[in-house]
C-alpha positions in Angstrom: 166.8 -37.3 29.9 166.0 -39.9 32.8 162.5 -41.0 33.5 160.8 -42.5 35.9 157.3 -42.8 37.7 157.5 -43.4 41.5 154.4 -42.5 43.2 152.5 -44.3 46.5 154.2 -45.0 49.5 158.1 -46.1 47.9 160.6 -45.9 50.1 164.3 -46.1 48.4 167.4 -47.1 50.9 170.8 -44.8 50.8 172.6 -45.5 47.1 170.2 -46.8 45.5 170.4 -46.9 41.1 167.0 -46.1 39.5 167.6 -46.5 35.7 165.8 -44.2 33.3 161.8 -45.6 32.3 161.0 -47.7 35.1 157.9 -47.5 37.4 157.9 -48.3 40.7 154.1 -47.9 42.8 152.0 -48.7 45.4 153.4 -50.0 48.8 157.6 -51.3 47.6 160.3 -50.8 50.1 163.8 -50.9 48.3 167.0 -51.4 50.4 170.7 -49.9 50.0 173.1 -50.1 47.8 170.8 -51.9 45.3 170.0 -51.1 41.2 166.9 -51.1 39.3 167.5 -51.0 35.9 165.3 -49.4 33.1 161.9 -51.2 31.9 161.0 -52.5 34.9 158.0 -52.7 37.0 157.8 -52.6 40.6 153.9 -52.9 41.0 152.9 -52.8 45.1 149.3 -51.6 44.8 148.3 -55.2 45.7 150.2 -56.4 48.6 153.8 -54.7 49.5 157.3 -55.3 47.3 160.3 -55.7 50.1 163.5 -56.2 48.1 166.9 -56.4 50.3 170.1 -54.8 50.3 172.3 -54.8 47.6 170.1 -56.2 44.7 170.6 -56.0 41.2 167.3 -56.1 39.0 168.3 -56.2 35.4 166.0 -54.5 32.7 162.5 -55.3 31.5 161.8 -57.0 35.2 157.9 -57.1 36.2 157.8 -57.6 40.3 154.2 -58.2 41.4 153.4 -57.9 45.4 153.2 -59.4 47.9 156.6 -60.1 47.4 160.1 -60.2 48.9 163.6 -60.7 47.7 166.2 -61.0 50.0 169.7 -58.9 50.2 172.5 -59.4 47.7 170.2 -61.2 45.2 171.2 -60.8 41.2 167.8 -60.8 39.2 168.6 -61.4 35.2 166.8 -59.4 32.2 163.0 -59.9 31.2 162.4 -61.8 35.1 158.9 -62.1 35.4 157.3 -62.5 39.1 152.8 -62.1 38.8 151.0 -62.1 42.0 147.3 -64.0 40.5 148.3 -67.2 40.2 144.2 -67.7 38.7 143.7 -64.8 36.7 141.4 -63.1 36.6 141.3 -63.4 40.5 140.7 -61.4 43.2 143.1 -63.2 45.5 146.9 -62.1 45.0 149.7 -64.0 46.3 153.1 -63.2 45.5 157.0 -64.9 45.9 159.5 -65.4 48.4 163.0 -64.8 47.8 165.7 -65.7 50.1 168.9 -64.5 50.4 172.0 -64.5 47.8 170.4 -66.1 44.9 170.6 -65.7 41.4 168.4 -65.7 38.9 168.5 -66.2 35.2 167.2 -63.9 32.0 163.5 -64.6 31.7 163.2 -67.0 34.5 158.9 -66.7 35.5 157.5 -68.0 38.7 154.3 -68.8 39.3 153.0 -67.1 42.4 153.2 -68.3 45.7 156.4 -70.5 45.9 159.3 -69.4 47.8 162.9 -69.5 47.3 165.8 -70.7 49.7 168.8 -68.7 50.0 171.7 -69.4 48.0 169.8 -70.7 44.7 170.2 -70.5 41.4 167.9 -70.7 38.8 169.0 -70.7 35.4 167.4 -68.4 32.3 164.2 -69.2 30.6 163.3 -71.5 33.8 159.3 -71.7 34.6 159.2 -72.2 38.7 156.4 -73.8 39.7 157.1 -75.3 43.0 159.5 -74.3 46.0 162.7 -74.4 45.5 165.0 -75.6 49.3 168.2 -73.5 49.5 171.9 -73.9 47.9 170.2 -75.6 44.8 170.8 -75.4 41.3 168.0 -76.0 39.3 166.9 -74.8 35.3 164.5 -76.1 33.1 160.4 -75.9 31.6 159.2 -76.8 34.4 162.6 -75.8 36.8 163.8 -78.6 38.5 166.4 -79.6 40.8 169.8 -80.2 38.8 172.7 -79.7 41.7 174.1 -77.6 44.2 174.7 -74.0 44.4 178.3 -75.2 45.0 178.4 -77.3 41.4 176.9 -74.2 39.6 180.2 -72.6 41.0 183.0 -74.9 40.2 180.8 -74.9 36.9 181.1 -71.2 36.6 184.8 -71.5 37.5 185.8 -73.3 34.6 184.0 -71.8 32.5 185.8 -68.2 33.4 189.3 -69.7 32.7 188.4 -70.9 29.1 189.6 -68.7 26.6 
């Protein structure tokens, strides 16, 4: 049984998979070859949400508009992207996430930040300020700990260990 709520001005690209128990409404544009996992809510009722091509959004994410997520980005479980910096407020601002980013599980974004291309954000991070391209960040609040290249080297070493 699949149960989804998709209403409003929602555009879904070719070969995009939306799993059960998702809610997508308002002004939302999702690119081609994406995957939106269960229990995710994408809210474009307070500003457009634009999700690029080949984006994977794991279970339980909350994405408020206005927000953009670039192509080839991976978003882990329970990522939160709110739009109200000083709640409750009538002014809504989103988050801009570049292309080819990796966002770990449980990351929380403060509204208004911009994430550059090729950024890796470690699980559990609180993103309070802009992150430049090709950075590897983690922590609460998130701080730059290295480059994307250094992250990829660590990942390869870890994957080789038995």
